[in-house]
C-alpha positions as CSV (number, residue, x, y, z in Angstrom):
1,M,0.0,0.0,0.0
2,R,2.8,2.4,0.7
3,V,4.2,1.8,-2.8
4,L,0.9,2.1,-4.6
5,P,0.6,5.9,-4.4
6,Q,4.1,6.3,-5.7
7,Q,3.3,4.1,-8.6
8,I,0.1,6.0,-9.4
9,V,2.0,9.3,-9.3
10,Q,4.7,7.9,-11.6
11,F,2.1,6.5,-13.9
12,L,0.3,9.9,-14.2
13,L,3.5,11.6,-14.9
14,R,4.2,9.5,-18.0
15,Q,3.7,11.4,-21.3
16,N,1.5,8.7,-23.0
17,T,-0.6,8.6,-19.7
18,R,-1.2,12.4,-19.9
19,Q,-2.2,12.1,-23.6
20,G,-4.6,9.3,-22.7
21,M,-6.1,11.3,-19.9
22,T,-6.7,14.2,-22.3
23,M,-8.6,11.9,-24.6
24,I,-10.7,10.7,-21.7
25,L,-11.5,14.2,-20.5
26,R,-12.6,15.2,-24.0
27,F,-14.8,12.2,-24.1
28,F,-16.4,12.9,-20.9
29,L,-17.0,16.6,-22.1
30,L,-18.7,15.2,-25.1
31,L,-20.9,13.0,-22.9
32,F,-21.8,16.0,-20.7
33,L,-22.8,18.2,-23.6
34,L,-24.8,15.3,-25.1
35,V,-26.7,14.7,-21.8
36,L,-27.4,18.4,-21.5
37,F,-28.7,18.4,-25.0
38,Y,-31.0,15.4,-24.3
39,A,-32.2,17.1,-21.1
40,C,-33.3,20.1,-23.1
41,L,-35.1,17.9,-25.6
42,F,-36.7,16.0,-22.7
43,H,-38.3,19.2,-21.5
44,F,-39.3,20.1,-25.0
45,F,-41.1,16.8,-25.7
46,M,-42.7,16.9,-22.2
47,W,-43.9,20.5,-23.0
48,L,-45.5,19.1,-26.2
49,E,-47.4,16.6,-24.1
50,G,-48.5,19.4,-21.7
51,R,-46.4,18.2,-18.8
52,H,-44.6,20.9,-17.0
53,E,-43.8,19.4,-13.5
54,Y,-40.3,18.2,-14.2
55,S,-37.2,20.1,-13.0
56,W,-33.9,20.3,-14.9
57,I,-32.4,17.9,-12.5
58,T,-35.1,15.5,-13.5
59,G,-34.1,16.0,-17.2
60,F,-30.5,15.1,-16.4
61,Y,-31.7,12.1,-14.4
62,W,-33.9,10.8,-17.3
63,A,-31.2,11.3,-19.9
64,V,-28.5,9.4,-17.9
65,T,-30.9,6.6,-16.9
66,V,-31.9,6.0,-20.5
67,M,-28.4,6.3,-22.0
68,T,-27.0,3.7,-19.5
69,T,-29.9,1.3,-20.3
70,L,-31.0,1.2,-16.6
71,G,-34.5,1.2,-17.9
72,F,-37.5,3.6,-17.7
73,G,-38.6,4.0,-14.1
74,D,-41.2,6.5,-13.1
75,I,-40.7,8.8,-16.1
76,T,-42.0,7.9,-19.6
77,F,-43.5,9.6,-22.6
78,N,-47.0,9.1,-23.7
79,S,-46.7,10.3,-27.3
80,D,-45.1,8.5,-30.2
81,A,-42.6,11.4,-30.7
82,G,-41.4,11.1,-27.1
83,R,-41.0,7.4,-27.5
84,L,-39.1,7.8,-30.8
85,F,-36.9,10.3,-29.0
86,S,-36.3,7.8,-26.2
87,I,-35.2,5.2,-28.7
88,V,-32.6,7.6,-30.1
89,V,-31.3,8.4,-26.6
90,L,-31.1,4.7,-25.8
91,L,-29.2,3.7,-28.9
92,S,-26.7,6.7,-28.5
93,G,-26.3,5.5,-24.9
94,I,-25.5,2.0,-26.0
95,L,-22.9,3.3,-28.4
96,L,-21.2,5.8,-26.0
97,F,-21.6,4.2,-22.5
98,L,-21.5,0.6,-23.3
99,T,-19.1,0.6,-26.2
100,M,-17.0,3.7,-26.4
101,L,-16.4,4.3,-22.7
102,P,-15.1,0.8,-21.9
103,F,-12.9,1.0,-25.0
104,M,-11.5,4.4,-24.0
105,F,-10.9,3.2,-20.4
106,T,-9.1,0.1,-21.6
107,Q,-7.1,1.9,-24.2
108,Y,-6.0,4.9,-22.3
109,I,-6.0,3.8,-18.7
110,Y,-6.1,0.0,-18.0
111,A,-3.7,-1.1,-20.8
112,P,-1.0,1.6,-20.1
113,W,-1.3,0.8,-16.4
114,L,-0.6,-2.9,-17.1
115,E,2.2,-2.0,-19.4
116,A,3.7,0.3,-16.8
117,Q,3.4,-2.5,-14.2
118,K,5.1,-5.0,-16.6
119,K,8.0,-2.6,-17.1
120,E,8.4,-2.2,-13.5
121,R,8.7,-5.9,-13.0
122,T,11.0,-6.4,-15.9
123,P,14.7,-6.6,-15.1
124,R,16.6,-3.6,-16.3
125,M,20.1,-4.3,-14.9
126,L,22.3,-7.0,-13.4
127,P,23.5,-7.0,-9.8
128,P,26.7,-5.1,-9.3
129,E,28.6,-8.2,-8.3
130,T,28.0,-9.9,-11.7
131,H,31.2,-10.8,-13.5
132,G,32.7,-13.2,-16.1
133,H,29.4,-13.5,-17.9
134,V,28.5,-13.6,-21.6
135,I,26.1,-10.9,-23.0
136,I,24.0,-12.2,-25.8
137,V,22.1,-9.6,-27.8
138,N,18.9,-10.6,-29.7
139,P,17.2,-13.6,-28.1
140,S,16.6,-15.6,-31.2
141,P,16.2,-19.4,-31.2
142,I,19.9,-19.8,-32.0
143,A,20.8,-17.4,-29.1
144,L,18.6,-19.4,-26.8
145,N,20.4,-22.5,-27.8
146,L,23.7,-20.8,-27.0
147,A,22.3,-19.8,-23.7
148,D,21.4,-23.4,-22.9
149,N,24.9,-24.7,-23.9
150,L,26.6,-22.0,-21.8
151,K,24.5,-23.1,-18.8
152,T,25.4,-26.8,-19.4
153,Y,29.1,-25.8,-19.7
154,G,28.8,-23.9,-16.4
155,A,29.3,-20.3,-17.8
156,S,27.0,-17.5,-16.9
157,Y,25.1,-15.4,-19.4
158,V,22.5,-12.7,-19.9
159,L,20.1,-12.2,-22.8
160,L,19.4,-8.6,-23.9
161,C,15.8,-8.2,-25.2
162,H,14.2,-5.0,-26.4
163,D,10.6,-6.3,-26.0
164,S,9.1,-6.3,-22.4
165,Q,6.6,-9.0,-23.2
166,K,9.2,-11.3,-24.7
167,T,11.5,-10.5,-21.7
168,M,8.7,-11.7,-19.3
169,D,8.1,-14.8,-21.4
170,L,11.8,-15.7,-21.3
171,L,12.0,-15.1,-17.6
172,D,9.1,-17.6,-17.2
173,R,11.0,-20.1,-19.2
174,G,14.0,-19.7,-16.8
175,Y,16.3,-17.7,-18.8
176,N,18.5,-14.8,-17.5
177,V,17.3,-11.8,-19.4
178,V,17.3,-8.1,-19.2
179,A,15.2,-5.6,-21.1
180,G,16.7,-2.7,-22.9
181,D,17.6,-1.1,-26.3
182,H,20.6,-2.5,-28.2
183,D,21.9,1.1,-29.1
184,S,21.9,2.6,-25.6
185,P,25.3,2.8,-23.8
186,K,23.3,3.0,-20.5
187,V,21.9,-0.4,-21.2
188,Y,25.4,-2.0,-21.5
189,E,26.4,-0.3,-18.3
190,N,23.4,-1.9,-16.6
191,L,24.6,-5.3,-18.1
192,R,27.9,-4.8,-16.3
193,H,29.9,-5.1,-19.5
194,A,33.0,-3.7,-17.7
195,Q,33.0,-7.1,-15.8
196,A,31.8,-9.3,-18.7
197,A,33.9,-11.9,-20.5
198,M,32.2,-11.5,-23.9
199,L,29.5,-9.8,-25.9
200,V,27.9,-11.8,-28.8
201,A,25.8,-10.1,-31.4
202,L,23.5,-12.5,-33.3
203,D,21.2,-10.0,-35.1
204,S,21.3,-8.7,-38.7
205,D,24.5,-7.3,-40.1
206,T,23.4,-3.7,-39.7
207,R,22.1,-4.0,-36.2
208,N,25.2,-6.1,-35.2
209,T,27.3,-3.2,-36.4
210,N,25.4,-0.8,-34.2
211,I,25.7,-3.1,-31.2
212,I,29.4,-3.6,-31.6
213,F,30.1,0.0,-32.1
214,T,28.0,1.0,-29.1
215,A,29.5,-1.5,-26.8
216,R,33.0,-0.7,-27.9
217,E,32.5,3.0,-27.3
218,S,31.0,2.6,-23.9
219,G,32.8,-0.5,-22.7
220,P,36.3,-1.6,-21.6
221,A,39.0,-2.4,-24.1
222,N,39.4,-5.9,-22.9
223,L,35.7,-6.9,-23.5
224,L,35.7,-9.6,-26.3
225,L,33.3,-8.6,-29.0
226,V,31.9,-11.3,-31.2
227,A,29.4,-11.0,-34.0
228,S,27.8,-12.9,-36.9
229,A,27.9,-11.8,-40.5
230,T,26.5,-13.0,-43.8
231,N,29.2,-11.9,-46.2
232,D,32.7,-10.6,-46.4
233,E,31.7,-6.9,-46.8
234,S,29.9,-7.1,-43.5
235,S,32.7,-8.9,-41.8
236,E,35.0,-6.0,-42.7
237,I,32.5,-3.3,-41.5
238,L,32.1,-5.1,-38.3
239,K,35.8,-5.2,-37.8
240,L,36.0,-1.5,-38.4
241,A,33.3,-1.0,-35.8
242,G,35.5,-2.8,-33.3
243,C,34.5,-6.4,-33.4
244,H,37.4,-8.8,-32.4
245,Q,35.9,-11.9,-33.9
246,V,33.5,-12.2,-36.8
247,F,31.9,-15.5,-37.8
248,Q,30.3,-16.1,-41.2
249,F,28.3,-19.1,-39.9
250,Q,26.4,-19.7,-43.1
251,R,29.8,-20.0,-45.0
252,L,31.3,-22.2,-42.1
253,L,28.2,-24.4,-42.2
254,G,28.2,-24.9,-45.9
255,E,31.9,-25.8,-45.9
256,A,31.4,-28.2,-43.1
257,L,28.5,-29.9,-45.0
258,A,30.6,-30.1,-48.2
259,R,33.6,-31.6,-46.3
260,R,31.6,-34.6,-45.2
261,V,30.6,-35.6,-48.8
262,L,31.8,-39.0,-49.6
263,N,35.1,-38.7,-51.4
264,D,36.9,-41.8,-52.8
265,K,40.3,-40.0,-52.7
266,E,39.9,-38.6,-49.2
267,R,37.4,-40.5,-47.0
268,C,38.3,-38.7,-43.8
269,S,36.9,-35.2,-42.9
270,V,39.1,-33.4,-40.4
271,I,37.1,-31.7,-37.8
272,L,39.9,-30.6,-35.4
273,R,43.7,-30.2,-35.4
274,S,45.4,-29.6,-32.1
275,E,49.2,-29.7,-32.3
276,Q,50.0,-33.2,-33.6
277,L,46.6,-34.6,-32.7
278,V,44.0,-34.8,-35.5
279,I,40.3,-35.7,-35.1
280,A,38.5,-36.8,-38.1
281,E,35.1,-38.2,-39.2
282,T,34.9,-41.1,-41.6
283,P,31.6,-42.5,-43.0
284,V,31.4,-46.3,-43.0
285,M,29.0,-46.3,-46.0
286,R,30.5,-48.0,-49.1
287,T,33.6,-49.4,-47.3
288,F,34.7,-53.0,-46.5
289,L,34.1,-52.1,-42.9
290,V,30.3,-52.6,-43.2
291,G,29.2,-55.7,-41.3
292,K,32.6,-56.3,-39.6
293,T,33.5,-55.7,-35.9
294,L,36.1,-53.3,-34.8
295,R,38.3,-56.3,-33.8
296,E,38.0,-57.8,-37.2
297,C,38.9,-54.6,-39.1
298,G,42.2,-54.2,-37.2
299,L,42.2,-50.4,-38.0
300,R,44.6,-49.6,-35.1
301,A,47.0,-52.3,-36.2
302,K,46.9,-51.3,-39.8
303,T,47.0,-47.5,-39.5
304,G,47.6,-46.5,-35.9
305,V,44.4,-44.6,-35.6
306,N,42.1,-44.9,-32.5
307,V,38.3,-45.2,-33.1
308,V,37.2,-43.0,-30.3
309,G,33.5,-42.9,-31.1
310,L,30.7,-43.9,-33.4
311,W,27.9,-41.6,-34.7
312,E,24.8,-43.4,-35.8
313,R,21.7,-41.5,-36.7
314,G,22.7,-38.6,-34.4
315,Q,23.6,-40.8,-31.4
316,F,27.2,-40.8,-30.2
317,R,28.5,-43.9,-28.4
318,L,31.9,-45.3,-27.5
319,P,32.9,-48.4,-29.4
320,N,34.2,-51.7,-28.1
321,A,36.0,-54.5,-29.8
322,D,32.8,-56.2,-30.7
323,S,31.0,-53.2,-32.1
324,V,29.7,-54.0,-35.5
325,F,30.0,-51.4,-38.2
326,T,26.8,-50.5,-40.2
327,S,26.4,-48.3,-43.4
328,T,24.7,-45.6,-41.4
329,M,27.6,-45.1,-38.9
330,V,30.2,-42.4,-39.0
331,M,33.5,-43.2,-37.2
332,V,35.3,-40.5,-35.1
333,I,39.0,-41.3,-35.2
334,A,42.1,-39.9,-33.6
335,G,45.6,-39.9,-34.9
336,T,48.4,-38.0,-36.6
337,N,48.4,-36.6,-40.1
338,D,50.2,-39.7,-41.4
339,Q,47.8,-42.0,-39.7
340,I,44.8,-40.2,-41.1
341,A,46.4,-40.4,-44.6
342,Q,46.7,-44.2,-44.1
343,V,43.0,-44.5,-43.4
344,N,42.3,-42.6,-46.5
345,S,44.5,-44.9,-48.5
346,L,43.0,-48.0,-46.8
347,L,39.2,-47.2,-47.3
348,G,39.2,-45.3,-50.7
349,P,41.1,-47.6,-53.0
350,R,39.6,-50.8,-51.6
351,E,36.2,-49.6,-52.5
352,N,37.1,-48.8,-55.9
353,R,38.8,-52.2,-56.5
354,E,35.8,-54.2,-55.2
355,S,32.9,-52.2,-56.7
356,G,34.5,-50.7,-59.7
357,K,32.6,-47.5,-59.0
358,N,33.9,-44.1,-58.1
359,S,31.5,-41.8,-56.4
360,N,33.5,-38.8,-57.5
361,D,32.3,-39.4,-61.1
362,M,28.8,-38.1,-60.4
363,P,27.9,-34.5,-59.2
364,V,26.9,-33.9,-55.6
365,L,23.3,-32.6,-55.4
366,I,22.8,-29.4,-53.3
367,L,19.2,-28.6,-52.5
368,G,18.9,-24.9,-51.8
369,G,21.0,-22.0,-53.3
370,G,21.1,-19.8,-50.2
371,G,24.2,-18.7,-48.3
372,V,24.8,-22.2,-47.0
373,G,24.2,-23.9,-50.4
374,L,26.4,-21.5,-52.2
375,A,29.2,-21.8,-49.7
376,A,29.1,-25.7,-50.1
377,A,29.1,-25.3,-53.9
378,R,32.2,-23.0,-53.8
379,F,34.0,-25.5,-51.5
380,L,33.2,-28.3,-53.8
381,Q,34.3,-26.5,-56.8
382,A,37.6,-25.5,-55.2
383,S,38.2,-29.2,-54.4
384,G,37.4,-30.3,-57.9
385,R,34.1,-32.0,-57.2
386,A,31.2,-31.8,-59.6
387,F,27.9,-30.5,-58.2
388,C,24.5,-29.5,-59.2
389,V,22.5,-26.8,-57.3
390,V,18.7,-26.9,-57.3
391,D,16.9,-23.6,-56.4
392,K,13.8,-21.8,-57.5
393,E,16.0,-18.7,-58.6
394,R,19.0,-18.8,-60.8
395,K,22.2,-18.0,-59.0
396,E,25.1,-16.1,-60.6
397,G,28.7,-17.2,-60.6
398,L,28.1,-20.9,-60.8
399,P,29.7,-23.0,-63.6
400,E,27.8,-23.7,-66.7
401,G,25.5,-26.8,-66.3
402,S,25.8,-26.9,-62.5
403,M,22.4,-25.7,-61.7
404,V,18.8,-26.7,-62.2
405,V,16.2,-24.0,-61.7
406,G,13.0,-25.3,-60.0
407,D,11.3,-26.5,-56.9
408,A,13.2,-29.3,-55.1
409,S,9.9,-30.9,-54.0
410,D,9.0,-31.5,-57.8
411,L,9.9,-34.9,-59.0
412,A,10.6,-33.7,-62.4
413,V,13.2,-31.2,-61.2
414,L,14.9,-33.8,-59.1
415,E,15.0,-36.3,-61.9
416,S,16.7,-33.6,-64.2
417,A,19.2,-33.1,-61.4
418,N,20.0,-36.9,-61.4
419,I,18.8,-37.7,-58.0
420,R,18.7,-41.4,-58.6
421,K,22.4,-41.4,-59.5
422,A,23.8,-38.8,-57.2
423,P,26.4,-40.1,-54.7
424,S,25.5,-37.5,-52.1
425,V,22.8,-34.9,-51.4
426,L,23.2,-31.8,-49.4
427,I,20.0,-30.3,-48.0
428,T,20.7,-26.6,-47.2
429,T,17.5,-24.7,-46.8
430,H,17.0,-22.4,-43.7
431,V,13.6,-24.0,-42.9
432,D,13.8,-27.3,-40.8
433,D,10.3,-28.4,-41.9
434,T,11.4,-28.2,-45.5
435,N,14.7,-30.1,-44.8
436,I,12.8,-32.9,-43.1
437,Y,10.4,-33.1,-46.1
438,L,13.2,-33.2,-48.7
439,T,15.1,-35.8,-46.6
440,L,12.2,-38.2,-46.7
441,Y,11.7,-37.5,-50.4
442,C,15.2,-38.0,-51.4
443,R,15.6,-41.2,-49.3
444,R,12.5,-42.6,-51.1
445,L,14.0,-41.8,-54.5
446,N,17.5,-43.1,-53.8
447,K,17.9,-45.5,-50.9
448,E,21.7,-45.7,-51.4
449,V,22.5,-41.9,-51.5
450,Q,24.4,-40.2,-48.7
451,I,22.1,-37.5,-47.3
452,I,23.8,-34.6,-45.4
453,S,21.3,-32.1,-44.0
454,R,21.4,-28.8,-42.3
455,A,19.4,-28.2,-39.1
456,N,18.8,-24.8,-37.7
457,L,17.8,-25.9,-34.3
458,D,19.2,-28.8,-32.2
459,R,15.8,-30.2,-31.4
460,N,15.2,-31.1,-35.0
461,I,18.4,-33.1,-35.4
462,S,16.9,-36.3,-34.3
463,L,13.9,-35.8,-36.6
464,L,16.1,-35.4,-39.5
465,H,18.0,-38.5,-38.7
466,T,14.7,-40.4,-38.3
467,A,13.7,-39.1,-41.8
468,G,16.8,-40.7,-43.3
469,A,19.6,-38.3,-43.1
470,D,23.1,-39.9,-42.7
471,L,24.6,-36.8,-41.1
472,V,23.0,-33.6,-39.7
473,L,24.9,-30.4,-38.9
474,S,23.3,-27.9,-36.7
475,L,23.7,-24.1,-37.2
476,A,22.8,-23.6,-33.6
477,S,25.5,-26.0,-32.4
478,M,28.0,-24.3,-34.7
479,V,27.4,-21.0,-33.1
480,S,27.6,-22.5,-29.6
481,N,30.8,-24.4,-30.4
482,S,32.5,-21.2,-31.8
483,V,31.5,-19.0,-28.8
484,I,32.5,-21.6,-26.1
485,N,35.8,-22.3,-27.9
486,L,36.6,-18.6,-27.7
487,L,35.4,-18.4,-24.1
488,S,37.8,-21.0,-22.9
489,P,40.7,-21.3,-25.3
490,G,42.9,-24.3,-24.7
491,K,40.7,-25.8,-22.0
492,V,37.7,-27.2,-23.9
493,L,37.1,-27.6,-27.7
494,M,33.5,-28.4,-28.8
495,I,34.0,-30.3,-32.0
496,N,30.6,-31.6,-33.0
497,E,27.0,-31.4,-31.6
498,G,28.3,-31.2,-28.0
499,L,31.2,-33.5,-28.4
500,N,34.2,-32.0,-26.6
501,I,37.9,-32.3,-26.4
502,F,39.1,-31.3,-23.0
503,R,42.3,-31.4,-21.0
504,S,43.0,-32.6,-17.5
505,T,46.1,-33.2,-15.4
506,V,46.9,-36.6,-13.9
507,N,46.6,-36.4,-10.1
508,A,46.9,-38.9,-7.3
509,S,43.7,-40.7,-8.2
510,L,45.2,-41.8,-11.6
511,A,49.0,-41.7,-11.0
512,G,50.4,-45.3,-11.2
513,K,47.5,-46.8,-13.0
514,H,47.4,-48.3,-16.4
515,L,45.3,-46.5,-19.0
516,Q,43.4,-49.8,-19.8
517,G,42.5,-50.4,-16.1
518,S,42.0,-46.9,-14.9
519,G,38.2,-47.0,-15.4
520,I,38.2,-43.7,-17.5
521,R,36.2,-45.2,-20.3
522,S,34.0,-47.6,-18.3
523,E,33.2,-45.1,-15.5
524,T,32.9,-41.7,-17.4
525,H,32.5,-42.7,-21.0
526,C,35.4,-40.7,-22.1
527,S,38.3,-41.7,-24.3
528,V,42.0,-40.7,-23.9
529,V,43.1,-39.6,-27.3
530,A,46.5,-38.2,-26.4
531,L,48.7,-37.3,-23.4
532,R,51.7,-35.2,-22.8
533,T,54.4,-36.6,-20.6
534,T,56.2,-34.6,-17.9
535,E,59.2,-34.4,-20.3
536,G,56.9,-32.7,-22.9
537,E,56.5,-35.6,-25.3
538,M,53.2,-35.8,-27.1
539,K,51.8,-39.3,-27.4
540,I,48.8,-39.7,-29.8
541,N,46.7,-42.7,-28.9
542,P,48.8,-43.9,-26.1
543,D,49.3,-47.5,-25.4
544,P,46.7,-49.2,-23.3
545,Q,49.4,-50.4,-21.0
546,H,50.8,-46.9,-20.4
547,V,51.2,-46.1,-16.7
548,F,50.1,-42.6,-15.7
549,A,52.7,-40.4,-14.1
550,L,51.8,-37.5,-11.8
551,D,51.2,-34.2,-13.7
552,E,51.0,-35.7,-17.1
553,E,48.4,-33.9,-19.3
554,L,45.5,-35.9,-20.7
555,Y,43.5,-35.0,-23.9
556,L,40.1,-36.6,-23.7
557,I,37.0,-36.8,-25.8
558,G,33.4,-37.0,-24.7
559,D,30.2,-35.1,-24.3
560,S,29.3,-32.6,-21.7
561,A,27.9,-35.3,-19.3
562,S,31.1,-37.4,-19.7
563,E,33.4,-34.5,-19.0
564,K,31.4,-33.7,-15.9
565,A,31.6,-37.4,-14.8
566,F,35.3,-37.4,-15.3
567,H,36.0,-34.3,-13.2
568,E,33.8,-35.6,-10.5
569,R,35.5,-39.0,-10.5
570,F,39.2,-38.2,-11.2
571,S,39.8,-34.4,-10.6
572,S,41.0,-33.2,-7.3
């Protein structure tokens, strides 16, 4: 109750409230004049009927009673003219009192009051002690995915939203969000940007430029500014505005999709290089590995690489000696450059000799000619692979004969693009519903084709795999991986859909134990892919009989849950 009078005063002092009150007062003045006019007419019609006993107060009383539809009490007309006048007064009262008055009250009093109350409850700043957080501007679905991943990783964040209603909705969903304008220096001060670790702008190129420039001008020099961009020109402008790191996520995603296309000359797609350690993905499809167990293949004995994981329809799991390879699997292997080259030699030529086919002879089909699709096409062109882009609009700059104009959902269009003979299909549209539809359609038309699809949101990855995609890369995950890798350089590297490479130092709980009997894989579902001895020697895929020494540095691979389990079990 003590706060309510203060809130009312503040509400009345608002400019839009004063404007609304002016409209309300004008409306009541109109009502008063109309009631006065009706009171005069009331006396006129009563005079015509020869009734002169009513006062002016009675005329006001009658007019208000009729206009508010309270009914005719003790005062009624006897003539038809009087009754017709009563009908006019009644209808005007319905319009003004029962329709216009509630609307005016709601529009100019009640709705602004609710909006003011909502803004009062909307967070406008962070606590003064906040530090080390990531400021994310523009709470898009991709930004929300980034916030979820930061929370899983253990990093603090805040979302900046300009809309009060959306801010309240995000608060109800459990997000840490503050309302404010992206171009206000005061807002960034309220977000404690002087104590923040990073600011990430994920809006349009023009708005990102404004965000970065405003944050740079008002913030500390050591604040890491990160932004997304759609093209090279925007990247340069963002750097001029003060951005430290600009990511062209569409180009990166297109290149990542193209790198995973089946290639008889180079079966392995490198996804991470860290000193001598190389992590790569290798599709099992169309290799002699299909149907064999890991023990029967003898990959480690032949090439020296270590199979550290298996992707199958979006599910990651650790392999064992009796794991059977299927055509839908993708191996995650770790080794050196030479060892990865030996895998390429082992898998590529063998397939050609046995089948007599070379998947490089036919063009790769790219459905969608947007930023991601064109980036994939340019990557394939640079690597010497033939491709065919299918899009509703003709794209400039593509080689002659490398495009089919039409709707990819049209069978005739896909037939003209050789869908039934294509070795691989890249589905690159920015609408996940369309990607799911095209995945189902392409799988029906060609059961043997490799389908690699783009997903904009992580929640649709499993649906795309169920629809028949062999590989799915998420734009949201790529954004999260890039930001988190910048946030903790050298500590954690997210390499694919939440799969991490992280480091840990051998302590007393592991010192003196053999790698094979340490329980790292069985108890935490992590794999040791490399270690650095106390003498500084880097050992890739260390021997299972290696005995851990105190203070050796381990390089492990696993998802977020596995990393957490390792630290709980083996970290001091």
